[in-house]
N, C-alpha and C positions, 0 to 999 in steps of 0.2 A: 302732822296733826291729823287726827281722824275726822273726816267730814261725813262719812256714810257708815252706818252700822247695818250689817246684813245678817239676818237670822234664818237658819233652817226652821222648819215647822214641826214635823213629827219627831218626837224624841228630844225636842228642845223647848218648844212652846206648849205643845199638847203631847200627852203621853200616848204610847202605842201599846195596845193590849190585844194581840192577835188571838189569844186563847178566848178572850171575851167574845170576839166575832165568831169564832168557830163554834162556840157553845150556842150562840144565837142562831146560827145557820142549822146546827144539829136539830134544833127544835122544829125545823120545817123541812128537813131532809131525811131520807132513809139511811144516810150514812153517818157513822159516829164521828165525833169531833176530831179524833186523831187521824182519820182518813181524809179529812177535807183539805188540808194544805197540799198534800200530794196530788189530789185530784185537780185542784186549781192550777198548781204548777205545771201539770202535764199538758195543759192547753197552750202554754206560752203566751197567753193573752194579756197578762197583767202589764208587762213592759210595753206592749202595744197601746194599751189604754193610757199608761203614764206618758207616752210620747205623743199622744193625740192621734194615733194611726187607726183607731177603730172607734166607731160611733158607740157612745155609752149604752144605747138601747140594744144594739147588736151584741155588745159585750155581755150585758145582763142576760140576754136570751141564751147565749152560748154557755155561759157559766151555770145558769139555772139548769140547763139540760144535763151538764156533766154532774151536777150535784143533786139532780132529781128534785129540784125546787118547783113548786107550783104556786108562784107568787107573781103579782103584778110588778111593774117597773118601780113604782114608788116604794113598795115594801122591800124589793130587792135592794134598793139604795139604802134603806134604813139598816138592813142586815149587813150590807157591805161596809157600812160606816160604823158598825158597832165596835170597831177597833179603837175608837176614841172615847175614853172615859170622860166624864163631865169636868173633872178638875184640870188645872193647868200646872205646868212645871215651873213657870216663872210668874211673878205677880204683875198685874196690869200696871201698877204705878211705876215699875221699872221701864216699861215701854213708853208710858206717858211722859216720864221725865226725860228719857233719851231723845224723844222726838222734839222736845223743846229746844234742844241744842244741836241735833244731828238729823240728817236725812235717814229714814228707816226703810229698808227693803226686806221683803220676804223672798227667800230663794228655796224652792221646794220641788222635790220629786212628788208629784201628786197627779190627780186626774179629775175629769169633769163630773165624777160622782162625788168624790170626797171633798173637793174644795168648796162647792156650794153648801154642803152640809156644815163644814167647818165655819164658813162665814156666818151662817145662821146661828150656830151654837156657841161660838166663842167671840163675843163682842170686842174683846181686846185687840182683835186684828184691825179694827178701825184706826188704830194708831199708826199703821204703816202708810208710807207715802206711795208705795208701788209694790206690785207682786210680780215676781219672775217665776213662772210655773212651767214645769217640764212639758205638760201636755199642750201648752201654748207655744213654747219655744221649739218643740220637736226634738228635744235632747234631754237626757237625764244626767245628773251628777253621777260620776265624776267627769263626764265629758267636758272638754274645754269650752265647747260652744255655749253651754248654759251659763258658765261663769263670764264669758265674754258678753253675753246678753245682759247679765247683771251689771257689769261694768258700764255698759252703754246707758243703762238706766240710772246708775249711781251719780253720773254727772261730775265725776272727779277722777283723779288718777288712782290706779290700783293700790298704791302705797297709802292712800288716804282713806282706804276702806278697811273695816274690821269685820270678819266673818266668823260665826260659830256654828258648828254642826256636831252631832253626836257620832258621826261616822268618820273614822280616821282617814280613810281614802279620800273622802270629800274635802277634808281639811288640807291634805297634801296637795290635792288638785288645785285648790284655791291658791295655795302658796306658789305653785308653779306659774300661776297667772300674775304673781306679784302682789297678791292680797295678803294682808296680815290676818292670820287665822288661828283659832284655838279650838281644840276639841271640847265639846260641852260634856260635863260630868254632873254638875249640879248647879243650882242657882247661886249658891254661895261661891263656888269656884268661878263661875262666870263673872260675878260682881268683882271678885279679886282681880281677874284678868282685865276687866274694864278699867278699874282704878289704876292698875299698873301702867296703863297706857294714857292716863289722864283723861279718860272718857267719863264725864260726869252726868248725873241725872237727878 
């Protein structure tokens, strides 16, 4: 029997639109949108932020320098968070219903800039009992350490957990820890996977 349902965040609950963010940054940068991803990647700083190994303000300063941005920290955070469109991929009533019968965990590769923004802008996250976040754990999916942290918060055996993520490698990593997992493709597909397991909402 499933006691805890674990959700990924980006690409499952909230969509990710990187092109949207690059266009927003382009408006404040001397570089065109198509050059921005490579410039960001060249720093190697994004995984460091996601693992909580660099202070967000230092990160903002160093990325701003690479992108030629002349913005304050708060504006940088808004630009950096423009990857999140306002809609969601699953309805709030699904989470609300699941929480009445199961413990709900959020398991996300995220950072100290994005997650506060998401908490402010997506009220449906209030339905989660706990958050397991890469920048707090110090490890990112698909590393086993972050799944072990999630199991410690789940309060039940791995086989009593169900996990969904849009990334196949993360789903396989969860299964290696004994967690029942399914790759997210759409809300309709997720609902079918839940019903097949007797998970009601």
